[in-house]
C-alpha positions in Angstrom: 158.0 116.7 150.8 161.5 116.9 149.4 163.1 113.5 149.7 166.9 112.9 149.4 169.4 110.2 150.2 172.5 110.7 152.3 175.5 108.4 152.7 176.9 110.3 155.6 177.6 108.8 159.0 174.3 109.4 160.9 176.1 111.0 163.9 177.8 113.5 161.7 174.7 114.8 159.9 173.2 118.1 160.9 169.5 117.8 161.1 166.5 119.0 163.1 165.9 115.5 164.1 167.6 112.2 163.6 165.3 109.1 163.7 166.5 105.7 164.6 164.8 102.3 165.2 165.1 100.4 168.4 164.6 96.6 168.3 164.4 94.0 171.0 167.1 91.4 170.3 165.7 88.9 172.9 164.8 85.4 171.8 160.9 85.3 171.6 160.9 81.7 172.8 162.9 82.6 175.9 160.6 85.6 176.5 157.6 83.3 176.3 159.2 80.9 178.9 160.2 83.7 181.2 157.6 86.4 181.4 159.8 88.5 183.7 162.8 88.7 181.3 163.9 92.2 180.4 164.0 93.3 176.7 167.4 93.4 175.1 167.1 96.7 173.3 169.5 98.0 170.7 169.4 100.8 168.1 169.5 99.3 164.7 172.5 101.0 163.2 176.2 100.4 162.9 177.0 104.0 164.0 178.6 103.6 167.5 177.9 107.2 168.4 174.2 106.8 167.8 174.2 103.6 169.8 176.1 105.2 172.6 173.7 108.2 173.0 170.9 105.7 173.7 172.8 103.3 176.0 171.7 104.8 179.3 168.1 105.2 178.3 167.7 101.7 176.9 169.4 100.2 180.0 167.3 102.2 182.4 164.3 99.9 182.3 162.0 102.8 181.3 161.8 101.6 177.7 159.7 98.5 177.0 160.5 98.1 173.3 156.9 97.7 172.3 156.0 98.9 168.8 155.6 102.7 168.4 157.1 103.6 171.7 158.6 107.0 171.3 161.5 108.6 173.1 162.8 112.1 172.0 166.2 113.2 173.3 167.4 116.8 172.9 171.0 117.9 172.2 172.3 114.3 172.1 176.0 114.1 173.0 178.2 113.1 170.2 175.6 113.8 167.5 175.3 116.9 165.2 171.5 116.5 165.2 169.5 118.8 167.3 167.5 115.9 168.7 167.1 112.1 168.2 163.8 110.3 168.0 164.1 106.7 169.1 161.2 104.6 167.7 160.6 101.1 169.0 159.9 98.5 166.4 159.2 95.4 168.6 161.1 92.2 168.3 164.1 92.1 165.9 163.3 88.6 164.6 159.8 89.6 163.3 160.7 93.2 162.2 160.0 93.7 158.5 159.6 96.4 155.9 155.8 96.3 156.8 156.7 97.5 160.3 159.3 99.9 159.0 156.8 101.6 156.7 154.5 102.2 159.7 157.4 103.4 161.9 158.3 106.0 159.2 154.7 107.3 159.3 154.8 107.4 163.1 158.1 109.4 163.0 156.6 112.0 160.7 153.4 112.3 162.7 155.3 112.6 166.0 157.7 115.2 164.8 155.4 117.4 162.7 153.1 117.7 165.7 156.0 119.4 167.5 156.5 121.9 164.7 159.5 120.2 163.3 159.9 120.6 159.5 162.6 118.1 158.5 164.0 114.8 159.6 166.7 112.3 158.8 165.8 108.6 159.1 168.5 106.0 159.7 167.7 103.0 157.5 167.8 100.0 159.8 170.5 97.5 158.8 168.2 94.5 159.4 166.1 95.3 156.3 167.5 94.9 152.7 168.6 98.3 151.8 166.2 99.0 148.8 163.3 97.6 150.7 164.1 99.8 153.6 164.4 103.0 151.5 161.0 102.3 149.8 159.3 101.6 153.1 160.6 104.7 154.7 159.6 107.0 151.8 156.1 105.5 151.4 155.4 105.5 155.1 156.6 109.1 155.5 154.3 110.3 152.8 151.3 108.5 154.3 152.1 109.9 157.7 152.4 113.5 156.4 148.7 113.6 155.2 146.0 115.1 157.4 142.3 115.4 156.4 141.3 118.6 158.2 141.1 120.7 155.1 138.2 122.8 156.0 139.1 123.8 159.6 139.5 127.5 159.9 142.0 127.0 162.7 144.0 124.3 160.8 147.6 124.3 161.9 150.3 124.3 159.2 152.0 121.1 160.4 153.9 119.1 157.8 157.4 117.7 157.2 159.0 119.6 154.3 162.1 117.5 153.9 163.0 113.9 154.5 166.5 112.5 154.3 167.2 108.8 154.4 170.6 107.8 155.8 171.8 104.6 154.1 174.6 102.9 152.2 174.7 100.9 148.9 174.4 101.5 145.2 173.5 105.1 144.7 171.8 104.8 141.3 169.6 101.9 142.5 168.6 103.6 145.7 167.8 106.9 143.9 165.5 104.9 141.7 163.9 103.3 144.7 163.3 106.8 146.3 161.8 108.2 143.1 159.5 105.2 142.6 158.4 105.2 146.3 157.7 108.9 146.2 155.4 108.4 143.2 153.6 105.7 145.0 153.3 107.7 148.2 152.1 110.8 146.4 149.6 108.8 144.4 148.3 107.2 147.6 147.8 110.6 149.1 146.1 111.8 145.8 143.6 108.9 146.3 143.1 109.9 149.9 142.5 113.5 148.9 139.7 112.4 146.5 138.1 110.3 149.1 138.3 112.9 151.8 136.3 115.5 149.9 132.6 115.9 151.0 130.0 114.8 148.4 129.0 118.4 147.6 132.6 119.0 146.6 133.1 115.6 144.9 130.2 114.9 142.6 130.6 112.4 139.8 131.3 115.4 137.5 134.0 116.8 139.7 135.6 113.3 140.1 135.7 113.0 136.4 137.3 116.5 136.1 139.9 115.5 138.6 140.6 112.3 136.7 140.9 114.2 133.4 143.2 116.9 134.9 145.5 114.2 136.4 145.5 112.2 133.1 146.6 115.3 131.2 149.4 116.0 133.7 150.9 112.4 133.5 150.1 111.6 129.8 147.2 109.2 130.1 144.3 109.1 127.6 141.1 109.9 129.4 137.5 110.0 128.1 134.5 110.8 130.2 131.0 109.8 129.1 127.6 110.9 130.5 124.1 109.6 130.7 123.6 109.4 126.9 126.6 107.2 126.3 125.7 105.0 129.3 122.3 104.4 127.8 123.7 103.9 124.4 126.0 101.2 125.7 122.9 99.6 127.4 124.5 99.8 130.8 121.2 99.2 132.5 122.7 98.2 135.8 124.8 101.3 136.1 122.0 103.6 134.9 119.5 102.0 137.4 121.6 103.5 140.2 122.2 106.8 138.5 118.6 107.5 137.6 117.6 108.5 141.1 120.0 111.5 141.4 119.8 115.0 139.9 123.6 114.8 139.6 124.6 113.4 136.2 126.7 110.2 136.3 130.2 109.8 134.7 131.8 106.8 133.1 135.5 107.5 133.4 137.9 105.6 131.1 141.7 106.1 131.5 144.1 104.3 129.1 147.8 103.7 129.6 149.3 102.3 126.3 153.1 102.5 126.5 155.2 102.3 123.4 156.7 98.8 123.1 154.1 97.1 125.2 152.8 93.8 123.9 149.2 93.6 122.6 148.4 91.3 125.5 147.9 91.3 128.4 145.7 94.3 128.9 145.0 94.8 132.6 141.6 96.3 133.6 141.3 98.2 136.8 137.6 98.9 137.6 136.5 101.0 140.5 133.2 101.7 142.3 132.6 105.5 142.2 129.5 106.1 144.3 130.2 109.7 145.4 127.5 109.5 148.0 125.4 106.5 149.0 122.1 107.1 150.8 121.0 103.5 150.1 118.4 104.8 147.7 114.8 103.7 148.4 116.2 101.1 150.9 117.6 104.1 152.7 120.4 103.8 155.3 120.0 104.8 159.0 121.0 108.4 159.6 123.6 107.4 162.1 127.0 107.4 160.4 125.6 108.2 156.9 128.0 111.2 156.6 130.8 108.7 156.1 129.1 107.5 152.8 131.1 110.2 151.0 133.8 107.5 151.1 131.8 105.1 148.9 133.8 106.1 145.9 137.1 105.0 147.5 137.4 102.1 145.0 137.1 104.4 142.1 139.5 106.9 143.7 142.0 104.1 144.2 141.9 103.2 140.5 142.4 106.9 139.5 145.4 107.1 141.9 146.8 103.8 140.6 146.6 105.0 137.0 148.5 108.1 138.1 151.3 106.1 139.6 151.4 103.6 136.6 151.7 106.5 134.1 154.6 107.9 136.0 156.4 104.6 136.7 156.0 103.6 133.0 155.8 99.7 133.2 155.7 98.1 129.8 152.1 96.7 130.0 148.8 98.1 128.8 146.3 99.1 131.5 142.8 100.5 131.3 141.2 102.1 134.3 137.4 102.4 134.5 135.4 104.2 137.1 131.6 104.1 137.2 130.7 107.3 139.1 127.2 108.3 140.4 125.2 109.1 143.5 122.7 106.6 144.9 119.7 108.8 145.9 116.1 108.3 146.8 113.7 110.3 144.6 110.6 109.9 142.4 113.0 108.7 139.7 114.9 106.1 141.8 114.7 102.4 141.2 112.6 100.4 143.7 112.9 97.0 145.3 111.3 94.5 142.9 112.4 96.3 139.7 114.2 94.3 137.1 117.2 95.8 135.2 119.0 94.5 132.2 122.8 94.8 132.5 125.1 95.6 129.5 125.9 91.9 129.3 122.2 91.1 128.7 121.7 89.5 132.2 118.5 90.4 134.0 118.8 91.5 137.6 116.0 91.6 140.1 116.6 94.5 142.6 116.0 93.2 146.1 117.8 96.0 147.9 118.6 99.4 146.4 121.5 99.7 148.9 123.3 96.9 147.1 124.1 99.4 144.3 127.9 99.1 144.1 127.8 95.7 142.5 125.3 97.0 139.9 127.7 99.7 138.7 130.7 97.3 138.8 128.7 94.7 136.8 128.6 97.0 133.8 132.1 98.3 134.5 133.6 94.8 134.4 131.7 93.8 131.3 132.7 97.1 129.6 136.4 96.5 130.5 136.1 93.1 128.7 134.6 94.8 125.7 137.6 97.1 125.6 139.9 94.2 125.4 141.0 93.7 129.0 142.4 90.2 129.5 142.8 90.4 133.3 140.5 92.3 135.7 140.8 93.7 139.2 138.0 95.7 140.8 138.0 97.6 144.1 135.0 98.7 146.0 133.7 99.6 149.4 131.1 97.0 148.7 129.7 95.3 151.8 129.3 95.8 155.5 129.5 92.0 155.7 133.2 92.0 154.9 133.8 94.2 158.0 131.8 91.7 160.1 134.0 88.9 158.7 137.4 90.6 158.8 137.1 93.7 160.9 139.3 96.7 160.0 142.6 95.0 159.6 142.2 93.0 156.3 140.4 93.8 153.1 138.5 90.9 151.5 140.0 89.4 148.4 138.2 87.1 146.0 139.5 85.5 142.8 138.1 83.2 140.1 141.6 82.2 139.0 144.3 80.7 141.3 147.2 81.8 139.1 146.1 85.4 139.1 145.5 85.2 142.9 149.0 83.9 143.4 150.4 86.8 141.4 148.4 89.3 143.3 149.3 87.7 146.6 153.0 88.2 145.8 152.3 91.9 145.0 150.5 92.2 148.4 153.6 90.9 150.2 155.9 93.4 148.4 153.5 96.3 149.0 152.9 95.5 152.7 149.1 95.5 152.6 146.8 93.1 154.3 144.0 91.2 152.5 142.4 87.8 153.1 141.1 85.5 150.5 137.4 84.4 150.9 135.7 81.6 149.0 133.7 81.7 145.8 132.4 78.1 145.9 129.5 77.2 143.6 127.2 76.5 146.5 127.0 80.3 147.1 125.5 80.8 143.6 122.1 79.6 144.9 122.0 82.7 147.1 121.7 85.0 144.1 119.1 83.0 142.1 115.9 84.9 141.2 112.5 83.5 140.4 111.8 86.3 138.0 115.2 87.2 136.5 118.6 85.7 136.0 120.0 86.9 139.4 119.1 89.0 142.4 121.3 91.9 143.5 121.3 90.8 147.2 121.7 87.3 148.5 120.7 88.0 152.0 122.5 88.5 155.3 124.6 85.4 155.6 127.8 85.4 153.7 127.0 88.9 152.4 130.5 89.7 151.1 130.6 86.3 149.3 127.2 86.8 147.8 128.2 90.2 146.4 131.4 88.7 144.9 129.4 85.8 143.4 127.2 88.5 141.7 130.3 90.2 140.2 131.7 86.9 139.1 128.6 86.6 136.7 130.0 89.6 134.8 133.7 88.7 134.9 132.7 85.2 133.6 135.9 83.3 132.4 138.2 86.4 132.4 140.8 86.0 135.2 139.5 88.4 137.9 140.3 89.7 141.4 137.7 91.5 143.5 138.8 93.6 146.5 136.2 94.5 149.1 137.8 97.4 150.9 134.7 98.5 152.9 136.5 98.0 156.3 139.9 99.3 155.3 139.4 102.3 153.0 138.6 104.5 156.0 140.6 104.6 159.3 138.0 104.7 162.0 140.5 106.2 164.5 143.9 107.8 164.3 146.9 105.5 164.5 150.5 106.4 165.3 151.4 106.1 161.6 148.2 107.5 159.8 145.5 110.0 160.4 141.9 109.1 161.0 140.1 109.2 157.6 140.8 107.8 154.1 143.6 105.3 154.0 144.4 104.8 150.2 144.3 101.0 150.7 145.1 98.8 147.7 146.9 101.4 145.7 150.4 100.1 146.5 149.4 96.5 145.8 147.7 97.4 142.5 150.7 99.3 141.3 153.0 96.5 142.3 150.7 94.0 140.6 150.9 96.0 137.3 154.7 96.4 137.6 155.2 92.7 138.1 153.1 91.9 135.0 155.6 94.0 133.0 158.7 92.3 134.4 
């Protein structure tokens, strides 16, 4: 999608469709007191001609002003645009760049479904200009993605050109557009990896995609197979891989910019289970087809490394993805087995479906061996996090408050929702083993926390963040701003987190 800035007056721009945001200016407190009060709707622009074309509609009482309400007007009087799309953003006092990002996605999805190929989005004046530009671009790219690759009747629906109508410092805004486009493209790159079925996204193919991407953007990338995994004594990782005929892949991507300090070195570690049957502790058949998404954490790290390489922050970053299938076979590990991780810790296998933490255990420890001073892992790790937080927030765990505060600031800037869960010492009792150092499954209660406590054993004293994205890496249903399917969650926050380290 070609993305450009325009400093023209919105009403004077010739375009297939002009998009403007409608906000309710009413006082929320007064609305709460008087449930029958009417919304005070206004188009968020200083262009009087754009405001005028919407006046009658907004005054008619037909528009409620609720978020994502859509009104499309053809041949609007006083405008050079062929049509204008009015998108409601809810109350003005609460409207933020988070909401604007989703509205941009909704605008793209609304218009492309009608065969429209280009649009011009009026940046709302209520959002700081650079924030608005970034949100519009990122949201538009997310909205332009559809996962129906293999349909023989797939319709060629996409927006080819996006124009953002704004004002301000041209150089700063062009930089914002460029950076936002890199982030949006990288998020869709991640979604593309996750979307592929497991027969078309084996560990070997995932590694090939990572190597190809790395060559294109200037990353160092090494891929190791079973022999190297065994040589490194990654017993936890290998215990999952041993049950599959597909060879595993240890993917290591390095970003080492000229002029960066020796430290910090940020480690981004991703779970890359390209298909998860549950192993011997096999999953129910219902819904198992979705388990192609179990490599979403790994895909996110590959996509993040792409964006980092193109954005060029002055900080060293190492991306590690432990990729394998989790299959039941005569070679597969069994409940009751004891495995020795790379760190030397012994692990009693209680449930072979708790495999993601096993590959991450060796991935985290290996990142430390490579010199990483700060760690972030991402994984579709537990169903328990979905029980706890539903599909709105990812689970966030941290062993270091300062690192959590830094990541929390990145979340706010990136506009992603995550919720911190505890890592209190009391939970450690849940992963004690009578035969080994720890068990790989602490039982049903507090399952997401038990999994995080397991990983903490391998991060040890290294400042570390764990993101459990099991409930947010896949959109269970289509939303106005995003298609059903892979979401690319955490990429924007990870990229912002790395950029902030370089500032």
